[in-house]
C-alpha atoms as an extended CHARMM CRD file, in Angstrom:
* protein
*
       249  EXT
         1         1  SER       CA             21.7560000000       -8.8660000000       -2.4030000000  PROA      1               0.0000000000
         2         2  LEU       CA             18.4290000000       -7.6970000000       -3.8480000000  PROA      2               0.0000000000
         3         3  ILE       CA             18.1620000000      -10.7990000000       -6.0370000000  PROA      3               0.0000000000
         4         4  LEU       CA             18.5840000000      -13.0810000000       -3.0130000000  PROA      4               0.0000000000
         5         5  ASP       CA             16.3760000000      -10.8620000000       -0.8450000000  PROA      5               0.0000000000
         6         6  ASP       CA             13.5290000000      -11.2070000000       -3.3450000000  PROA      6               0.0000000000
         7         7  ILE       CA             13.8120000000      -15.0040000000       -3.2190000000  PROA      7               0.0000000000
         8         8  GLN       CA             13.7110000000      -15.0740000000        0.5800000000  PROA      8               0.0000000000
         9         9  ASP       CA             10.8160000000      -12.6000000000        0.6940000000  PROA      9               0.0000000000
        10        10  LYS       CA              9.0560000000      -14.4460000000       -2.1320000000  PROA      10              0.0000000000
        11        11  GLY       CA              8.7050000000      -11.0430000000       -3.7800000000  PROA      11              0.0000000000
        12        12  LYS       CA              7.5910000000      -11.3040000000       -7.3910000000  PROA      12              0.0000000000
        13        13  GLU       CA              7.8220000000       -7.5740000000       -8.1070000000  PROA      13              0.0000000000
        14        14  ARG       CA             10.2290000000       -4.7710000000       -7.2430000000  PROA      14              0.0000000000
        15        15  ASN       CA              9.3760000000       -1.2080000000       -8.2160000000  PROA      15              0.0000000000
        16        16  ASN       CA              6.4910000000       -2.5390000000      -10.2910000000  PROA      16              0.0000000000
        17        17  GLN       CA              8.8260000000       -4.7880000000      -12.3170000000  PROA      17              0.0000000000
        18        18  PRO       CA              9.1330000000       -8.6110000000      -12.1300000000  PROA      18              0.0000000000
        19        19  THR       CA             12.0300000000       -9.8670000000      -10.0200000000  PROA      19              0.0000000000
        20        20  VAL       CA             14.7680000000      -12.1310000000      -11.3570000000  PROA      20              0.0000000000
        21        21  TRP       CA             13.4740000000      -15.2870000000       -9.6740000000  PROA      21              0.0000000000
        22        22  ALA       CA              9.9120000000      -14.5570000000      -10.8250000000  PROA      22              0.0000000000
        23        23  ILE       CA             11.1250000000      -14.7120000000      -14.4440000000  PROA      23              0.0000000000
        24        24  TRP       CA             13.8740000000      -17.3420000000      -14.3940000000  PROA      24              0.0000000000
        25        25  GLY       CA             13.1680000000      -19.2690000000      -11.1940000000  PROA      25              0.0000000000
        26        26  ALA       CA             14.9020000000      -19.3690000000       -7.8090000000  PROA      26              0.0000000000
        27        27  ASP       CA             17.7690000000      -21.6430000000       -8.9040000000  PROA      27              0.0000000000
        28        28  GLN       CA             18.9240000000      -19.3630000000      -11.7100000000  PROA      28              0.0000000000
        29        29  ALA       CA             18.3780000000      -16.2910000000       -9.5480000000  PROA      29              0.0000000000
        30        30  ILE       CA             20.6880000000      -17.7400000000       -6.8740000000  PROA      30              0.0000000000
        31        31  ASN       CA             23.2960000000      -18.3660000000       -9.5860000000  PROA      31              0.0000000000
        32        32  ALA       CA             22.9820000000      -14.7580000000      -10.7470000000  PROA      32              0.0000000000
        33        33  GLY       CA             23.2440000000      -13.4040000000       -7.2020000000  PROA      33              0.0000000000
        34        34  LEU       CA             26.3980000000      -15.4040000000       -6.4700000000  PROA      34              0.0000000000
        35        35  ALA       CA             27.9580000000      -14.3520000000       -9.7870000000  PROA      35              0.0000000000
        36        36  LEU       CA             27.3230000000      -10.6720000000       -9.0530000000  PROA      36              0.0000000000
        37        37  SER       CA             28.8610000000      -11.1010000000       -5.5990000000  PROA      37              0.0000000000
        38        38  CYS       CA             32.0270000000      -12.4970000000       -7.1830000000  PROA      38              0.0000000000
        39        39  HSD       CA             32.0270000000       -9.6990000000       -9.7540000000  PROA      39              0.0000000000
        40        40  ALA       CA             32.0530000000       -7.0970000000       -6.9610000000  PROA      40              0.0000000000
        41        41  ARG       CA             35.2150000000       -8.6540000000       -5.5400000000  PROA      41              0.0000000000
        42        42  LEU       CA             36.8650000000       -8.7710000000       -8.9470000000  PROA      42              0.0000000000
        43        43  VAL       CA             36.1890000000       -5.0580000000       -9.3770000000  PROA      43              0.0000000000
        44        44  LEU       CA             38.0850000000       -4.4170000000       -6.1380000000  PROA      44              0.0000000000
        45        45  HSD       CA             41.0160000000       -6.5340000000       -7.3150000000  PROA      45              0.0000000000
        46        46  ARG       CA             41.2420000000       -4.4070000000      -10.4610000000  PROA      46              0.0000000000
        47        47  LEU       CA             42.0460000000       -1.3890000000       -8.2830000000  PROA      47              0.0000000000
        48        48  THR       CA             45.6570000000       -2.6020000000       -8.3480000000  PROA      48              0.0000000000
        49        49  LEU       CA             45.6860000000       -1.8120000000      -12.0840000000  PROA      49              0.0000000000
        50        50  ARG       CA             44.9800000000        1.8130000000      -11.1500000000  PROA      50              0.0000000000
        51        51  ASN       CA             48.0550000000        1.9720000000       -8.9310000000  PROA      51              0.0000000000
        52        52  VAL       CA             46.1400000000        1.5740000000       -5.6810000000  PROA      52              0.0000000000
        53        53  PRO       CA             48.5510000000       -0.0250000000       -3.1700000000  PROA      53              0.0000000000
        54        54  ASN       CA             47.9270000000       -3.6930000000       -2.4020000000  PROA      54              0.0000000000
        55        55  GLU       CA             47.6390000000       -2.9190000000        1.3120000000  PROA      55              0.0000000000
        56        56  LYS       CA             44.8350000000       -0.4390000000        0.6730000000  PROA      56              0.0000000000
        57        57  VAL       CA             43.0210000000       -2.8620000000       -1.6410000000  PROA      57              0.0000000000
        58        58  LEU       CA             43.1380000000       -5.5020000000        1.1040000000  PROA      58              0.0000000000
        59        59  GLY       CA             41.7320000000       -2.9680000000        3.5680000000  PROA      59              0.0000000000
        60        60  ILE       CA             38.8760000000       -2.1640000000        1.2040000000  PROA      60              0.0000000000
        61        61  GLN       CA             38.2760000000       -5.8850000000        0.6660000000  PROA      61              0.0000000000
        62        62  SER       CA             37.9570000000       -6.3080000000        4.4330000000  PROA      62              0.0000000000
        63        63  VAL       CA             35.4280000000       -3.4650000000        4.6290000000  PROA      63              0.0000000000
        64        64  LEU       CA             33.3280000000       -5.0740000000        1.8890000000  PROA      64              0.0000000000
        65        65  GLU       CA             33.4040000000       -8.5290000000        3.4960000000  PROA      65              0.0000000000
        66        66  ASN       CA             32.3650000000       -7.0850000000        6.8530000000  PROA      66              0.0000000000
        67        67  ALA       CA             29.5060000000       -5.2910000000        5.1170000000  PROA      67              0.0000000000
        68        68  VAL       CA             28.3370000000       -8.6050000000        3.6400000000  PROA      68              0.0000000000
        69        69  ILE       CA             28.4250000000      -10.1990000000        7.1070000000  PROA      69              0.0000000000
        70        70  ASN       CA             26.4020000000       -7.2720000000        8.4880000000  PROA      70              0.0000000000
        71        71  LEU       CA             24.0020000000       -7.6660000000        5.5880000000  PROA      71              0.0000000000
        72        72  CYS       CA             23.4820000000      -11.3450000000        6.4010000000  PROA      72              0.0000000000
        73        73  GLN       CA             22.9080000000      -10.5110000000       10.0660000000  PROA      73              0.0000000000
        74        74  GLY       CA             20.3960000000       -7.8300000000        9.1190000000  PROA      74              0.0000000000
        75        75  GLN       CA             18.6390000000      -10.2450000000        6.7890000000  PROA      75              0.0000000000
        76        76  PHE       CA             18.5340000000      -12.8370000000        9.5800000000  PROA      76              0.0000000000
        77        77  MET       CA             16.7640000000      -10.2850000000       11.7760000000  PROA      77              0.0000000000
        78        78  ASP       CA             14.3930000000       -9.3140000000        8.9680000000  PROA      78              0.0000000000
        79        79  ILE       CA             13.3870000000      -12.9410000000        8.3930000000  PROA      79              0.0000000000
        80        80  SER       CA             13.0300000000      -13.6100000000       12.1220000000  PROA      80              0.0000000000
        81        81  PHE       CA             10.6890000000      -10.6100000000       12.4520000000  PROA      81              0.0000000000
        82        82  VAL       CA              8.1370000000      -12.2840000000       10.1650000000  PROA      82              0.0000000000
        83        83  ASP       CA              6.6670000000      -14.3440000000       12.9980000000  PROA      83              0.0000000000
        84        84  SER       CA              7.3720000000      -11.8490000000       15.7900000000  PROA      84              0.0000000000
        85        85  LEU       CA              4.6840000000       -9.7330000000       17.4450000000  PROA      85              0.0000000000
        86        86  SER       CA              7.0780000000       -7.7630000000       19.6310000000  PROA      86              0.0000000000
        87        87  VAL       CA              9.3380000000       -5.9440000000       17.1700000000  PROA      87              0.0000000000
        88        88  GLY       CA             10.2410000000       -2.5100000000       18.5450000000  PROA      88              0.0000000000
        89        89  VAL       CA             11.6060000000        0.5750000000       16.8100000000  PROA      89              0.0000000000
        90        90  GLU       CA             15.1200000000       -0.1310000000       18.1210000000  PROA      90              0.0000000000
        91        91  ASP       CA             14.9180000000       -3.6760000000       16.7100000000  PROA      91              0.0000000000
        92        92  TYR       CA             13.8160000000       -2.2800000000       13.3680000000  PROA      92              0.0000000000
        93        93  LEU       CA             16.5830000000        0.3480000000       13.2690000000  PROA      93              0.0000000000
        94        94  ARG       CA             19.2160000000       -2.2500000000       14.1750000000  PROA      94              0.0000000000
        95        95  MET       CA             17.9820000000       -4.4820000000       11.3650000000  PROA      95              0.0000000000
        96        96  VAL       CA             18.0960000000       -1.6590000000        8.7910000000  PROA      96              0.0000000000
        97        97  SER       CA             21.5590000000       -0.5930000000        9.9610000000  PROA      97              0.0000000000
        98        98  GLY       CA             22.7900000000       -4.0600000000        8.9830000000  PROA      98              0.0000000000
        99        99  LYS       CA             21.1410000000       -4.0340000000        5.5720000000  PROA      99              0.0000000000
       100       100  THR       CA             20.4440000000       -0.9090000000        3.5010000000  PROA      100             0.0000000000
       101       101  ALA       CA             22.4420000000        1.4230000000        5.7370000000  PROA      101             0.0000000000
       102       102  ALA       CA             25.4570000000       -0.9000000000        5.7900000000  PROA      102             0.0000000000
       103       103  LEU       CA             25.6220000000       -0.8990000000        1.9880000000  PROA      103             0.0000000000
       104       104  PHE       CA             25.3220000000        2.8930000000        1.7450000000  PROA      104             0.0000000000
       105       105  GLY       CA             27.8980000000        3.3140000000        4.5040000000  PROA      105             0.0000000000
       106       106  THR       CA             30.3290000000        0.9110000000        2.8620000000  PROA      106             0.0000000000
       107       107  ALA       CA             30.0650000000        2.6700000000       -0.5060000000  PROA      107             0.0000000000
       108       108  CYS       CA             30.9360000000        6.0110000000        1.0840000000  PROA      108             0.0000000000
       109       109  GLU       CA             33.6460000000        4.5020000000        3.2880000000  PROA      109             0.0000000000
       110       110  VAL       CA             35.3880000000        2.8300000000        0.3490000000  PROA      110             0.0000000000
       111       111  GLY       CA             35.3010000000        6.0540000000       -1.6500000000  PROA      111             0.0000000000
       112       112  ALA       CA             36.8980000000        7.9180000000        1.2430000000  PROA      112             0.0000000000
       113       113  MET       CA             39.5340000000        5.2040000000        1.7130000000  PROA      113             0.0000000000
       114       114  LEU       CA             40.5810000000        5.6490000000       -1.9060000000  PROA      114             0.0000000000
       115       115  ALA       CA             40.7980000000        9.4170000000       -1.4950000000  PROA      115             0.0000000000
       116       116  THR       CA             42.5490000000        9.8160000000        1.8570000000  PROA      116             0.0000000000
       117       117  THR       CA             44.3980000000        8.0980000000        4.6820000000  PROA      117             0.0000000000
       118       118  GLN       CA             42.7400000000       10.2710000000        7.3470000000  PROA      118             0.0000000000
       119       119  GLU       CA             40.7300000000        7.9080000000        9.5550000000  PROA      119             0.0000000000
       120       120  ASP       CA             38.4810000000       10.6980000000       10.8610000000  PROA      120             0.0000000000
       121       121  THR       CA             37.4650000000       11.5750000000        7.3120000000  PROA      121             0.0000000000
       122       122  VAL       CA             36.7970000000        7.9320000000        6.4480000000  PROA      122             0.0000000000
       123       123  SER       CA             34.6640000000        7.5810000000        9.5880000000  PROA      123             0.0000000000
       124       124  LEU       CA             32.6450000000       10.7060000000        8.7330000000  PROA      124             0.0000000000
       125       125  ALA       CA             32.0650000000        9.4100000000        5.2100000000  PROA      125             0.0000000000
       126       126  ARG       CA             30.8710000000        6.0650000000        6.5740000000  PROA      126             0.0000000000
       127       127  GLU       CA             28.4860000000        7.7480000000        9.0420000000  PROA      127             0.0000000000
       128       128  PHE       CA             27.1730000000        9.9880000000        6.2620000000  PROA      128             0.0000000000
       129       129  GLY       CA             26.3960000000        6.9260000000        4.1500000000  PROA      129             0.0000000000
       130       130  MET       CA             24.8610000000        5.0300000000        7.0670000000  PROA      130             0.0000000000
       131       131  SER       CA             22.4720000000        7.8870000000        7.8740000000  PROA      131             0.0000000000
       132       132  MET       CA             21.5770000000        8.3100000000        4.2160000000  PROA      132             0.0000000000
       133       133  GLY       CA             20.8800000000        4.5620000000        3.9650000000  PROA      133             0.0000000000
       134       134  MET       CA             18.6550000000        4.6500000000        7.0440000000  PROA      134             0.0000000000
       135       135  ALA       CA             16.6620000000        7.5250000000        5.5560000000  PROA      135             0.0000000000
       136       136  PHE       CA             16.4440000000        5.7420000000        2.2000000000  PROA      136             0.0000000000
       137       137  GLN       CA             14.9920000000        2.5750000000        3.7570000000  PROA      137             0.0000000000
       138       138  ILE       CA             12.5310000000        4.4690000000        5.9430000000  PROA      138             0.0000000000
       139       139  HSD       CA             11.3130000000        6.3420000000        2.8710000000  PROA      139             0.0000000000
       140       140  ASP       CA             10.9890000000        2.9700000000        1.1330000000  PROA      140             0.0000000000
       141       141  ASP       CA              8.7510000000        1.8220000000        3.9790000000  PROA      141             0.0000000000
       142       142  TYR       CA              6.6780000000        4.9720000000        3.5690000000  PROA      142             0.0000000000
       143       143  LEU       CA              6.2540000000        4.2990000000       -0.1470000000  PROA      143             0.0000000000
       144       144  GLY       CA              5.2620000000        0.6980000000        0.6270000000  PROA      144             0.0000000000
       145       145  ILE       CA              1.9930000000        2.0110000000        2.0750000000  PROA      145             0.0000000000
       146       146  TRP       CA              1.5120000000        5.5790000000        0.9020000000  PROA      146             0.0000000000
       147       147  GLY       CA              3.3930000000        5.5160000000       -2.4140000000  PROA      147             0.0000000000
       148       148  ASN       CA              2.0150000000        6.1810000000       -5.8820000000  PROA      148             0.0000000000
       149       149  GLU       CA              0.5250000000        2.8860000000       -7.0840000000  PROA      149             0.0000000000
       150       150  ALA       CA              1.4140000000        3.5090000000      -10.7250000000  PROA      150             0.0000000000
       151       151  MET       CA              5.0960000000        3.9480000000       -9.8160000000  PROA      151             0.0000000000
       152       152  VAL       CA              5.7810000000        1.5510000000       -6.9360000000  PROA      152             0.0000000000
       153       153  GLY       CA              3.1690000000       -1.1140000000       -7.6020000000  PROA      153             0.0000000000
       154       154  LYS       CA              0.1590000000       -1.9950000000       -5.4970000000  PROA      154             0.0000000000
       155       155  THR       CA             -0.4240000000        0.6490000000       -2.8190000000  PROA      155             0.0000000000
       156       156  ALA       CA             -0.2540000000       -0.6110000000        0.7870000000  PROA      156             0.0000000000
       157       157  ASN       CA              1.4010000000       -3.8200000000       -0.3970000000  PROA      157             0.0000000000
       158       158  ASP       CA              3.4910000000       -3.8510000000        2.7850000000  PROA      158             0.0000000000
       159       159  LEU       CA              0.2350000000       -4.1610000000        4.7350000000  PROA      159             0.0000000000
       160       160  VAL       CA             -1.0040000000       -6.9580000000        2.4920000000  PROA      160             0.0000000000
       161       161  GLU       CA              2.2560000000       -8.8390000000        3.1050000000  PROA      161             0.0000000000
       162       162  LYS       CA              2.2910000000       -7.8080000000        6.7980000000  PROA      162             0.0000000000
       163       163  LYS       CA              5.9200000000       -6.7220000000        6.6290000000  PROA      163             0.0000000000
       164       164  ARG       CA              7.5040000000       -5.5060000000        9.8720000000  PROA      164             0.0000000000
       165       165  ALA       CA              8.3040000000       -2.1890000000        8.2320000000  PROA      165             0.0000000000
       166       166  LEU       CA              8.5050000000        0.9900000000       10.3260000000  PROA      166             0.0000000000
       167       167  PRO       CA              4.7880000000        1.9080000000        9.9570000000  PROA      167             0.0000000000
       168       168  THR       CA              3.7410000000       -1.5180000000       11.2650000000  PROA      168             0.0000000000
       169       169  VAL       CA              6.2630000000       -1.3450000000       14.1090000000  PROA      169             0.0000000000
       170       170  LEU       CA              4.9090000000        2.0700000000       15.1240000000  PROA      170             0.0000000000
       171       171  ALA       CA              1.3550000000        0.7200000000       14.9230000000  PROA      171             0.0000000000
       172       172  LEU       CA              2.3570000000       -2.1130000000       17.2850000000  PROA      172             0.0000000000
       173       173  GLN       CA              3.5510000000        0.4800000000       19.7880000000  PROA      173             0.0000000000
       174       174  ILE       CA              0.2640000000        2.3900000000       19.6940000000  PROA      174             0.0000000000
       175       175  ASP       CA             -2.1580000000       -0.5530000000       19.8310000000  PROA      175             0.0000000000
       176       176  PRO       CA             -0.1930000000       -3.7710000000       20.4650000000  PROA      176             0.0000000000
       177       177  ASP       CA             -3.1630000000       -6.0560000000       21.1240000000  PROA      177             0.0000000000
       178       178  ASN       CA             -5.2100000000       -5.2100000000       18.0350000000  PROA      178             0.0000000000
       179       179  ILE       CA             -2.2250000000       -4.9540000000       15.6800000000  PROA      179             0.0000000000
       180       180  ALA       CA             -0.7880000000       -8.2460000000       16.9760000000  PROA      180             0.0000000000
       181       181  GLY       CA             -4.1680000000       -9.8760000000       16.4080000000  PROA      181             0.0000000000
       182       182  TRP       CA             -4.2460000000       -8.5580000000       12.8620000000  PROA      182             0.0000000000
       183       183  LEU       CA             -0.7070000000       -9.8200000000       12.1970000000  PROA      183             0.0000000000
       184       184  LYS       CA             -1.6880000000      -13.3010000000       13.3860000000  PROA      184             0.0000000000
       185       185  HSD       CA             -4.6490000000      -13.3920000000       11.0140000000  PROA      185             0.0000000000
       186       186  SER       CA             -3.6780000000      -14.4550000000        7.4960000000  PROA      186             0.0000000000
       187       187  PRO       CA             -4.1410000000      -13.5040000000        4.8020000000  PROA      187             0.0000000000
       188       188  ALA       CA             -5.1830000000       -9.8550000000        4.9410000000  PROA      188             0.0000000000
       189       189  ASN       CA             -8.0630000000       -8.9160000000        2.6740000000  PROA      189             0.0000000000
       190       190  GLU       CA             -8.5650000000       -5.6320000000        0.8540000000  PROA      190             0.0000000000
       191       191  ASN       CA            -11.1030000000       -4.3140000000        3.3530000000  PROA      191             0.0000000000
       192       192  GLU       CA             -8.8150000000       -5.0280000000        6.3360000000  PROA      192             0.0000000000
       193       193  VAL       CA             -5.9460000000       -3.2450000000        4.6280000000  PROA      193             0.0000000000
       194       194  ARG       CA             -8.1210000000       -0.2100000000        3.8760000000  PROA      194             0.0000000000
       195       195  ILE       CA             -9.3300000000       -0.0250000000        7.4940000000  PROA      195             0.0000000000
       196       196  LEU       CA             -5.8000000000       -0.3520000000        8.8960000000  PROA      196             0.0000000000
       197       197  LYS       CA             -4.3930000000        2.2280000000        6.4970000000  PROA      197             0.0000000000
       198       198  ASN       CA             -7.1300000000        4.6930000000        7.4930000000  PROA      198             0.0000000000
       199       199  TRP       CA             -6.4020000000        4.0030000000       11.1730000000  PROA      199             0.0000000000
       200       200  MET       CA             -2.6890000000        4.6500000000       10.5900000000  PROA      200             0.0000000000
       201       201  ASP       CA             -3.5660000000        7.9490000000        8.9370000000  PROA      201             0.0000000000
       202       202  GLU       CA             -5.7020000000        8.9200000000       11.9350000000  PROA      202             0.0000000000
       203       203  GLN       CA             -2.8700000000        8.0430000000       14.3310000000  PROA      203             0.0000000000
       204       204  GLY       CA             -0.4230000000       10.2370000000       12.4160000000  PROA      204             0.0000000000
       205       205  ILE       CA              1.8380000000        7.3150000000       11.5400000000  PROA      205             0.0000000000
       206       206  PRO       CA              2.7810000000        8.7170000000        8.0900000000  PROA      206             0.0000000000
       207       207  GLN       CA              4.0460000000       11.8650000000        9.8270000000  PROA      207             0.0000000000
       208       208  LYS       CA              5.9260000000        9.8180000000       12.4350000000  PROA      208             0.0000000000
       209       209  VAL       CA              7.6470000000        7.8140000000        9.6990000000  PROA      209             0.0000000000
       210       210  LYS       CA              8.6430000000       10.9960000000        7.8720000000  PROA      210             0.0000000000
       211       211  ALA       CA              9.9820000000       12.4340000000       11.1420000000  PROA      211             0.0000000000
       212       212  TYR       CA             12.3500000000        9.4720000000       11.5300000000  PROA      212             0.0000000000
       213       213  GLU       CA             13.4110000000        9.9080000000        7.9210000000  PROA      213             0.0000000000
       214       214  LYS       CA             14.0640000000       13.6190000000        8.4200000000  PROA      214             0.0000000000
       215       215  GLY       CA             16.1380000000       12.8970000000       11.5190000000  PROA      215             0.0000000000
       216       216  PHE       CA             18.5050000000       10.6480000000        9.5930000000  PROA      216             0.0000000000
       217       217  ILE       CA             18.6910000000       13.1070000000        6.6950000000  PROA      217             0.0000000000
       218       218  ASN       CA             19.7120000000       15.7980000000        9.1840000000  PROA      218             0.0000000000
       219       219  ASN       CA             22.3400000000       13.4540000000       10.6630000000  PROA      219             0.0000000000
       220       220  ALA       CA             23.7250000000       12.8270000000        7.1850000000  PROA      220             0.0000000000
       221       221  ARG       CA             23.7720000000       16.5480000000        6.4690000000  PROA      221             0.0000000000
       222       222  ASP       CA             25.7250000000       17.2170000000        9.6730000000  PROA      222             0.0000000000
       223       223  ASN       CA             28.3020000000       14.5960000000        8.6880000000  PROA      223             0.0000000000
       224       224  LEU       CA             28.5430000000       16.0540000000        5.2010000000  PROA      224             0.0000000000
       225       225  LYS       CA             29.1790000000       19.5370000000        6.6040000000  PROA      225             0.0000000000
       226       226  ALA       CA             31.9610000000       18.1510000000        8.7950000000  PROA      226             0.0000000000
       227       227  LEU       CA             33.7610000000       16.4430000000        5.9120000000  PROA      227             0.0000000000
       228       228  PRO       CA             36.9230000000       18.3470000000        4.8630000000  PROA      228             0.0000000000
       229       229  LEU       CA             35.8140000000       18.8150000000        1.2460000000  PROA      229             0.0000000000
       230       230  GLU       CA             35.4700000000       21.8870000000       -0.9160000000  PROA      230             0.0000000000
       231       231  GLN       CA             31.8400000000       22.9270000000       -1.3340000000  PROA      231             0.0000000000
       232       232  GLN       CA             31.8010000000       22.0360000000       -5.0310000000  PROA      232             0.0000000000
       233       233  TRP       CA             32.3490000000       18.3750000000       -4.0590000000  PROA      233             0.0000000000
       234       234  LYS       CA             29.7210000000       18.5030000000       -1.3300000000  PROA      234             0.0000000000
       235       235  ASP       CA             27.0000000000       19.9860000000       -3.5370000000  PROA      235             0.0000000000
       236       236  PRO       CA             26.1310000000       16.7380000000       -5.4130000000  PROA      236             0.0000000000
       237       237  PHE       CA             25.6930000000       14.8990000000       -2.1050000000  PROA      237             0.0000000000
       238       238  GLU       CA             23.5450000000       17.7230000000       -0.7920000000  PROA      238             0.0000000000
       239       239  GLU       CA             21.3450000000       17.4170000000       -3.8730000000  PROA      239             0.0000000000
       240       240  VAL       CA             20.9090000000       13.6940000000       -3.1930000000  PROA      240             0.0000000000
       241       241  LEU       CA             19.9170000000       14.3940000000        0.4130000000  PROA      241             0.0000000000
       242       242  SER       CA             17.4780000000       17.1040000000       -0.6280000000  PROA      242             0.0000000000
       243       243  SER       CA             15.7810000000       14.8220000000       -3.1590000000  PROA      243             0.0000000000
       244       244  LEU       CA             15.7290000000       11.7380000000       -0.9320000000  PROA      244             0.0000000000
       245       245  SER       CA             12.3980000000       12.4470000000        0.7310000000  PROA      245             0.0000000000
       246       246  GLU       CA             10.8240000000       13.3400000000       -2.6360000000  PROA      246             0.0000000000
       247       247  ARG       CA             11.6950000000        9.9830000000       -4.2010000000  PROA      247             0.0000000000
       248       248  LYS       CA              8.6570000000        8.3190000000       -5.8170000000  PROA      248             0.0000000000
       249       249  ILE       CA             10.1250000000        4.8330000000       -6.3820000000  PROA      249             0.0000000000
């Protein structure tokens, strides 16, 4: 999904490294993305070799396919936001829930399906993953403007590319006329980006973004506490949650 996402976003770098299409071209990158998608399905089929019942494997396959559909819907929204000047926070959260959060949620849901037949437990695991995915993406948006340049690439690159990430959506809420005017103007130059970033700092937007992130981390933590697992199995997930907001890349 990241390989195809980079093609659609025309992103030549990810985490300060060249993307697949930037090295080998879009055609070969599409081939690679499709091959990896097939490989994921083959991995699920191999669960039968580990004595997982066929019925359960089919159920897991259905969960994965639905996640891919959600991912495509989320990507549709993301692409449609490019030319929109009226993207709200709810629109943004709905888009992320179909992309990053859906993948995190599916990973946790599938793990729970393999471990238990209790639907309540599977649902809690899915919600835990969804909340963790939401927090992960929001932190990604934070890094896209306020991250360490040496680790994530060019600082404030999300502003240069005018992505409808959470900071930009929040800025639209505070000053819709001026921010919409800036989004219409292309391309953004270095001075404009510096001025806008300083304005965002003055408006407390970094803190607002982190508050949304913290809210989803807390939601994930509540779901984790409710899961019927011994503490020794919860501890690794708790460590991931605790380190999520400290992630540098």
